[in-house]
C-alpha positions as CSV (number, residue, x, y, z in Angstrom):
1,M,-12.1,6.7,-23.9
2,S,-13.9,3.9,-22.1
3,G,-11.0,1.5,-22.6
4,K,-12.2,-1.0,-25.2
5,D,-11.2,-2.4,-28.6
6,A,-11.3,0.3,-31.2
7,P,-11.1,0.6,-35.0
8,S,-7.8,1.6,-36.6
9,E,-9.1,5.1,-37.5
10,Q,-6.9,7.8,-36.0
11,P,-8.3,10.5,-33.7
12,Q,-8.6,14.1,-34.8
13,P,-5.4,15.9,-33.8
14,E,-7.2,19.2,-33.0
15,Q,-8.9,17.4,-30.0
16,E,-5.6,16.4,-28.4
17,A,-4.1,18.4,-25.6
18,K,-0.8,20.0,-26.5
19,T,2.4,20.1,-24.6
20,P,3.2,23.8,-24.5
21,A,6.7,23.2,-26.0
22,E,5.0,21.8,-29.1
23,T,2.5,24.6,-29.5
24,P,3.2,26.6,-32.7
25,A,3.8,30.3,-32.1
26,S,1.3,33.0,-33.0
27,P,1.0,36.7,-32.2
28,G,-1.5,38.2,-29.7
29,N,-1.4,35.5,-27.0
30,T,-1.2,36.1,-23.2
31,P,2.0,34.6,-21.9
32,V,2.1,32.7,-18.6
33,N,4.7,35.0,-17.1
34,E,6.1,38.1,-18.9
35,E,9.4,37.8,-17.1
36,K,10.1,34.2,-18.0
37,T,11.2,32.8,-21.3
38,S,10.7,29.2,-20.3
39,I,8.6,27.2,-17.9
40,S,9.1,23.9,-16.0
41,C,6.5,21.3,-16.4
42,R,6.1,17.9,-14.7
43,A,4.5,15.3,-16.9
44,L,3.7,11.5,-16.9
45,V,5.1,10.1,-20.1
46,L,4.4,6.6,-21.6
47,T,7.9,5.6,-22.8
48,G,6.9,2.2,-24.2
49,Y,4.3,-0.6,-23.9
50,G,4.4,-2.9,-20.9
51,G,4.2,-2.7,-17.1
52,Y,3.8,0.1,-14.6
53,D,7.5,1.1,-15.0
54,K,6.8,2.3,-18.6
55,I,5.2,5.5,-17.3
56,K,7.9,7.9,-16.2
57,L,7.6,11.2,-14.4
58,Q,9.6,13.7,-16.4
59,V,10.3,17.4,-15.6
60,K,10.5,19.3,-18.9
61,T,11.9,22.8,-19.4
62,M,10.2,24.3,-22.4
63,P,9.8,27.7,-24.2
64,K,7.1,30.0,-22.9
65,P,3.9,28.9,-24.7
66,E,2.3,31.1,-27.3
67,L,-1.3,30.4,-28.0
68,Q,-3.1,30.0,-31.3
69,S,-6.5,31.4,-32.0
70,G,-9.2,29.7,-29.9
71,E,-6.8,28.1,-27.4
72,V,-6.3,28.4,-23.6
73,L,-3.5,27.5,-21.3
74,V,-4.5,25.7,-18.1
75,R,-2.5,25.0,-14.9
76,V,-3.8,21.5,-14.0
77,K,-4.6,20.8,-10.4
78,A,-6.1,17.3,-10.6
79,C,-6.3,14.5,-13.3
80,G,-8.6,11.5,-13.7
81,L,-7.3,7.9,-14.2
82,N,-9.4,5.7,-16.5
83,F,-9.3,2.1,-17.5
84,A,-8.4,3.3,-21.0
85,E,-5.0,4.4,-19.6
86,L,-4.3,0.9,-18.3
87,M,-5.1,-0.5,-21.8
88,G,-3.0,2.3,-23.4
89,R,0.0,1.3,-21.3
90,Q,-0.3,-2.2,-22.8
91,G,-0.7,-0.9,-26.4
92,L,-4.4,-1.8,-26.5
93,Y,-5.9,1.6,-26.9
94,D,-5.7,2.8,-30.5
95,P,-6.7,6.5,-30.0
96,L,-3.5,7.0,-27.9
97,P,-0.5,8.1,-30.0
98,S,2.6,5.9,-30.1
99,P,5.2,6.4,-27.3
100,P,6.7,8.5,-26.1
101,V,3.5,10.4,-25.3
102,T,2.1,12.2,-22.3
103,M,-1.0,10.4,-21.2
104,G,-4.3,11.6,-19.7
105,M,-7.7,12.5,-21.0
106,E,-9.3,14.6,-18.3
107,G,-8.4,17.1,-15.6
108,A,-9.3,20.3,-13.9
109,G,-7.4,23.4,-13.2
110,V,-7.1,27.2,-13.6
111,V,-6.8,29.2,-16.8
112,E,-3.5,31.0,-16.9
113,A,-3.6,32.5,-20.4
114,V,-6.1,32.8,-23.3
115,G,-5.4,33.0,-27.0
116,P,-6.9,35.4,-29.6
117,E,-10.6,35.2,-30.3
118,V,-11.3,33.4,-26.9
119,E,-14.2,35.4,-25.5
120,D,-15.9,32.9,-23.1
121,K,-12.8,32.2,-20.9
122,K,-10.6,34.5,-18.9
123,V,-7.5,34.2,-16.8
124,G,-8.4,32.8,-13.3
125,D,-11.4,30.7,-14.5
126,R,-11.6,27.3,-12.9
127,V,-12.2,24.7,-15.7
128,I,-12.6,21.1,-16.5
129,V,-10.3,20.1,-19.4
130,L,-10.7,17.2,-22.0
131,G,-8.3,15.7,-24.5
132,R,-7.6,12.5,-26.2
133,S,-4.2,12.5,-24.5
134,G,-1.7,14.9,-22.9
135,I,-3.6,16.0,-19.8
136,W,-1.3,14.3,-17.3
137,Q,1.0,17.3,-16.9
138,E,1.1,20.5,-14.9
139,V,0.4,22.9,-17.9
140,V,-1.7,22.1,-20.9
141,V,-2.9,23.9,-24.0
142,V,-6.4,22.9,-25.2
143,P,-9.1,24.3,-27.5
144,A,-11.3,26.7,-25.5
145,N,-14.4,24.5,-26.2
146,R,-12.5,21.6,-24.4
147,A,-12.2,23.8,-21.3
148,I,-15.6,23.9,-19.4
149,I,-16.3,26.3,-16.6
150,M,-16.7,24.5,-13.3
151,P,-19.5,25.3,-10.8
152,D,-18.2,27.3,-7.8
153,Q,-18.9,24.5,-5.3
154,M,-17.1,21.8,-7.4
155,S,-13.6,20.8,-6.3
156,F,-10.8,20.3,-8.7
157,E,-10.8,16.6,-7.9
158,E,-14.6,16.3,-8.6
159,G,-14.0,18.2,-11.9
160,A,-11.3,15.8,-12.9
161,A,-13.5,12.8,-12.0
162,L,-16.6,13.9,-13.9
163,P,-16.2,14.1,-17.7
164,I,-15.1,10.7,-19.1
165,N,-17.1,8.5,-16.7
166,Y,-20.3,10.6,-16.7
167,I,-20.3,11.5,-20.4
168,T,-19.9,7.8,-21.1
169,A,-22.7,6.7,-18.7
170,Y,-25.1,9.5,-19.9
171,L,-24.8,8.8,-23.6
172,M,-25.1,5.1,-23.1
173,L,-28.2,5.3,-20.9
174,F,-30.1,8.2,-22.4
175,E,-29.0,8.3,-26.1
176,M,-28.4,4.6,-26.9
177,A,-30.5,2.6,-24.4
178,N,-33.2,5.2,-24.0
179,I,-33.7,4.5,-20.3
180,R,-37.2,5.2,-19.1
181,P,-39.3,4.9,-15.9
182,G,-39.9,1.4,-14.7
183,K,-37.0,-0.2,-16.6
184,S,-34.2,-2.4,-15.3
185,V,-30.5,-2.2,-15.8
186,L,-27.5,-4.5,-15.2
187,I,-24.3,-2.5,-14.5
188,H,-21.1,-4.4,-14.5
189,M,-18.2,-3.1,-12.3
190,A,-20.8,-1.1,-10.4
191,A,-18.2,0.2,-7.9
192,G,-16.0,1.7,-10.7
193,G,-16.1,5.2,-12.1
194,V,-18.5,4.5,-14.9
195,G,-20.5,2.2,-12.7
196,I,-21.1,4.8,-10.0
197,A,-21.9,7.4,-12.6
198,A,-24.4,5.1,-14.3
199,T,-26.0,4.3,-11.0
200,Q,-26.5,8.0,-10.1
201,L,-27.9,8.8,-13.5
202,C,-30.3,5.9,-13.4
203,Q,-31.7,7.5,-10.2
204,A,-32.6,10.6,-12.2
205,V,-35.3,8.4,-13.8
206,Q,-38.3,7.1,-11.8
207,D,-38.5,3.5,-10.6
208,V,-35.4,2.1,-12.4
209,T,-34.2,-1.2,-10.9
210,I,-30.4,-1.5,-10.8
211,F,-28.5,-4.8,-10.7
212,G,-24.8,-4.2,-10.0
213,T,-21.9,-6.6,-10.0
214,A,-19.0,-6.0,-7.6
215,S,-17.0,-7.9,-5.0
216,A,-18.8,-8.5,-1.7
217,S,-16.7,-6.0,0.2
218,K,-18.1,-3.2,-2.0
219,H,-21.8,-4.1,-1.7
220,E,-22.6,-1.8,1.2
221,T,-21.2,1.2,-0.6
222,I,-22.9,0.5,-4.0
223,V,-26.3,-0.1,-2.2
224,Q,-26.0,3.2,-0.4
225,G,-25.3,4.7,-3.8
226,G,-28.5,3.3,-5.3
227,V,-27.9,-0.2,-6.6
228,T,-31.1,-2.2,-5.9
229,H,-29.6,-5.7,-6.2
230,P,-25.8,-6.1,-5.6
231,I,-24.2,-9.3,-7.0
232,D,-20.9,-10.8,-6.0
233,Y,-19.5,-11.8,-9.4
234,R,-16.6,-13.6,-7.8
235,T,-18.6,-16.2,-5.9
236,K,-21.9,-16.3,-7.8
237,D,-23.2,-16.6,-11.4
238,Y,-24.7,-13.1,-12.0
239,V,-26.9,-14.5,-14.8
240,E,-28.6,-16.9,-12.3
241,E,-28.8,-14.2,-9.6
242,V,-30.6,-11.8,-12.0
243,R,-33.0,-14.4,-13.2
244,K,-33.9,-15.4,-9.6
245,I,-35.2,-11.8,-9.1
246,S,-36.3,-11.0,-12.6
247,P,-37.0,-14.3,-14.6
248,K,-37.5,-12.4,-17.8
249,G,-34.1,-10.7,-17.5
250,V,-33.4,-6.9,-17.8
251,D,-34.0,-4.1,-20.2
252,V,-30.5,-2.7,-20.4
253,V,-27.0,-4.2,-20.0
254,L,-23.9,-2.0,-19.8
255,D,-21.0,-4.2,-20.7
256,P,-17.4,-3.0,-20.1
257,L,-16.1,-6.6,-20.0
258,G,-16.4,-8.1,-23.5
259,G,-15.8,-11.7,-24.6
260,S,-18.2,-14.3,-23.2
261,D,-19.9,-11.7,-20.9
262,T,-21.3,-9.9,-23.9
263,Q,-23.0,-13.1,-25.0
264,K,-24.4,-13.6,-21.5
265,G,-25.6,-10.0,-21.4
266,F,-27.4,-10.4,-24.7
267,N,-29.1,-13.6,-23.5
268,L,-30.2,-11.7,-20.3
269,L,-32.1,-9.0,-22.3
270,K,-35.8,-8.9,-22.4
271,P,-37.5,-8.5,-25.8
272,M,-36.9,-4.9,-26.9
273,G,-33.9,-4.7,-24.6
274,S,-30.4,-3.2,-25.4
275,I,-26.9,-4.1,-24.5
276,V,-24.2,-1.4,-24.8
277,V,-20.7,-2.7,-25.2
278,F,-18.1,-0.1,-24.1
279,G,-15.1,-2.0,-23.0
280,A,-12.9,-5.1,-23.1
281,A,-11.7,-5.4,-19.5
282,N,-11.5,-9.1,-19.8
283,G,-8.6,-8.7,-22.1
284,V,-6.5,-7.0,-19.4
285,T,-5.4,-9.7,-16.9
286,G,-1.9,-8.5,-15.8
287,Q,0.6,-5.7,-15.9
288,K,1.6,-6.6,-19.5
289,R,-0.4,-7.5,-22.5
290,S,-1.5,-11.2,-22.5
291,L,-1.9,-12.7,-26.0
292,L,-3.8,-15.6,-24.4
293,A,-6.3,-13.3,-22.7
294,L,-6.8,-11.4,-26.0
295,A,-7.2,-14.6,-28.0
296,K,-9.8,-15.8,-25.5
297,L,-11.6,-12.5,-25.6
298,W,-11.7,-12.6,-29.4
299,Y,-12.8,-16.2,-29.6
300,H,-15.7,-15.7,-27.2
301,Q,-16.9,-12.4,-28.6
302,L,-20.5,-12.0,-29.5
303,S,-21.3,-12.8,-33.2
304,L,-24.8,-12.2,-34.6
305,S,-26.4,-11.9,-37.9
306,A,-29.0,-9.3,-38.7
307,L,-31.6,-12.0,-39.0
308,K,-30.8,-13.2,-35.5
309,L,-31.3,-9.7,-34.1
310,M,-34.6,-9.4,-35.9
311,Q,-35.8,-12.7,-34.4
312,A,-34.6,-11.8,-30.9
313,N,-36.1,-8.3,-31.0
314,K,-33.0,-7.0,-29.2
315,A,-30.5,-4.3,-29.9
316,V,-26.7,-4.4,-29.6
317,C,-24.8,-1.1,-29.4
318,G,-21.2,-0.1,-29.2
319,F,-19.9,3.0,-27.5
320,H,-16.4,4.5,-27.6
321,L,-16.0,8.1,-26.4
322,G,-12.5,8.2,-27.9
323,Y,-14.0,8.0,-31.4
324,L,-16.9,10.3,-30.9
325,K,-16.3,13.4,-33.0
326,E,-19.5,15.2,-32.4
327,E,-18.2,18.2,-30.4
328,E,-21.6,19.7,-30.1
329,L,-23.1,16.5,-28.5
330,I,-20.2,16.3,-26.0
331,S,-20.7,20.0,-25.1
332,E,-24.4,19.5,-24.7
333,T,-23.9,16.4,-22.5
334,M,-21.4,18.3,-20.3
335,N,-23.9,21.1,-19.8
336,K,-26.6,18.6,-18.8
337,L,-24.2,16.9,-16.4
338,L,-23.3,20.1,-14.8
339,E,-27.0,20.9,-14.4
340,F,-27.5,17.6,-12.7
341,Y,-24.5,18.3,-10.4
342,N,-25.9,21.7,-9.4
343,Q,-29.3,20.0,-8.7
344,G,-27.6,17.5,-6.5
345,K,-28.5,14.5,-8.7
346,I,-24.9,13.4,-9.4
347,K,-21.7,13.8,-7.4
348,P,-18.4,12.1,-8.4
349,Q,-17.2,9.8,-5.7
350,I,-13.4,10.0,-5.1
351,D,-11.8,6.7,-4.2
352,S,-8.2,7.8,-3.7
353,R,-5.6,10.4,-4.5
354,F,-2.1,9.8,-5.8
355,H,0.7,12.2,-6.7
356,F,2.3,11.9,-10.1
357,E,5.2,10.1,-8.3
358,E,2.8,7.4,-7.3
359,V,1.2,6.7,-10.7
360,A,2.2,3.0,-10.5
361,D,0.4,2.6,-7.2
362,A,-2.7,4.3,-8.7
363,M,-2.7,2.1,-11.7
364,R,-2.2,-1.0,-9.6
365,R,-5.2,-0.1,-7.4
366,M,-7.5,0.2,-10.4
367,H,-6.1,-2.8,-12.1
368,E,-6.7,-5.0,-9.0
369,R,-10.2,-3.5,-8.8
370,Q,-9.7,-2.2,-5.3
371,N,-11.2,1.2,-6.1
372,I,-14.7,2.3,-5.2
373,G,-15.1,5.4,-7.4
374,K,-12.6,7.6,-9.1
375,V,-8.8,7.4,-8.7
376,I,-7.3,10.9,-8.9
377,L,-3.7,11.9,-9.9
378,L,-2.3,15.1,-8.5
379,P,0.4,17.0,-10.5
380,E,1.6,18.9,-7.4
381,P,4.9,17.4,-6.1
382,K,4.5,15.1,-3.1
383,K,5.6,16.8,0.1
384,E,8.3,15.1,2.0
385,E,6.9,13.4,5.1
386,E,8.1,14.6,8.4
387,K,11.0,12.5,9.6
388,P,9.9,10.2,12.4
389,K,11.4,10.8,15.7
390,T,13.9,8.1,17.0
391,P,13.4,6.6,20.4
392,T,16.4,8.6,21.7
393,E,14.8,11.9,20.5
394,T,11.5,10.9,22.1
395,V,13.2,10.2,25.4
396,E,15.1,13.5,25.3
397,K,11.9,15.4,24.5
398,E,10.1,13.7,27.5
399,E,13.1,14.5,29.8
400,K,13.1,18.2,28.7
401,T,9.3,18.4,29.3
402,E,9.6,16.8,32.7
403,A,12.5,19.2,33.6
404,A,10.5,22.2,32.5
405,A,7.5,21.1,34.5
406,T,9.7,20.6,37.6
407,E,11.2,24.0,37.2
408,V,7.8,25.7,36.9
409,K,6.6,23.8,40.0
410,E,9.7,24.9,42.0
411,E,9.2,28.5,41.0
412,A,5.5,28.3,42.1
413,T,6.6,26.9,45.5
414,E,9.2,29.7,46.0
415,E,6.6,32.3,45.2
416,A,4.2,30.8,47.7
417,K,6.9,30.8,50.4
418,T,7.6,34.5,49.7
419,E,4.0,35.4,50.0
């Protein structure tokens, strides 16, 4: 789910969020509304591969959902936008089913119904929801183990911002790179969702030095967030900047870029260091898929033999949450992250909020790397803005106000004379 190249293996269907209309019927469920035989649901649907216009807001009328054993129905209040969705729109994210398909891998909302044999969730619970797709809609059906109870103090927006970015960052740092006190880390795209999550998690370990790449306008924010050495990748060579401060390089590189940057990251590693490749952002250069960018990415990708790794005393790891099937590991990681949240060690940073109607603007903001933190999508319809007053209306209002003031003044004068 981190938005990188993936093998052709298909995801497990039981982990995908279901559209209520597609949910098979079974007895014993709790309906959303006893009096209704159908519900209306707003959803963001990928209708084909290409630009921003390929994602359409659709309003579906569907039969009242009936839940299978172990399922819950959730009214979604907020959704997270990830780089994987940008790649999915271009047909570059294999775990996403073919169009037409409702997008979205994470969200937060309220449980409205529970299926048979669900004992740890109840109607009214506030939950974080996870799926390989299908979360960008007002109502979703997910397995109960993919609906995680939220802390009382956590907002829906924070809940939607947490799972994908923080699970990715946690597993890369603690399970793969084995980050320890006194180590150093290079975090690319340090102002993005995963970048901020990784920065916060690094601070849970003593004396970790963090190098972070971001445009100059974001440096103040990422330094306040914990980055030790910010680097403007647009105007400076980050390899040279790292070596000026740490001539031997770094212990860990988190690489969401791919291509030639993976080779640079490998060369920056100290002996016994690790690079974790979890994306291919260099392959997404415009609204639509660029064959030239993909060819360049492929041509410059890191290629090593086992002998070369042995001689270098370095490790190369790959991470893709979309293909991680270990449900127990994901659940354990979420529990640990919620513990960190309750302890104040992590807190999702919300960059901006867009209603479903504004999904193109949300994607454009992320694609152009304007965001600092998480971009949130809101299923709730956008309220019509108050009609601006015309100059004539403003003058009339001012005249009425002045007339009323004059009238009050005259009444006060008459009362004074009477007294």
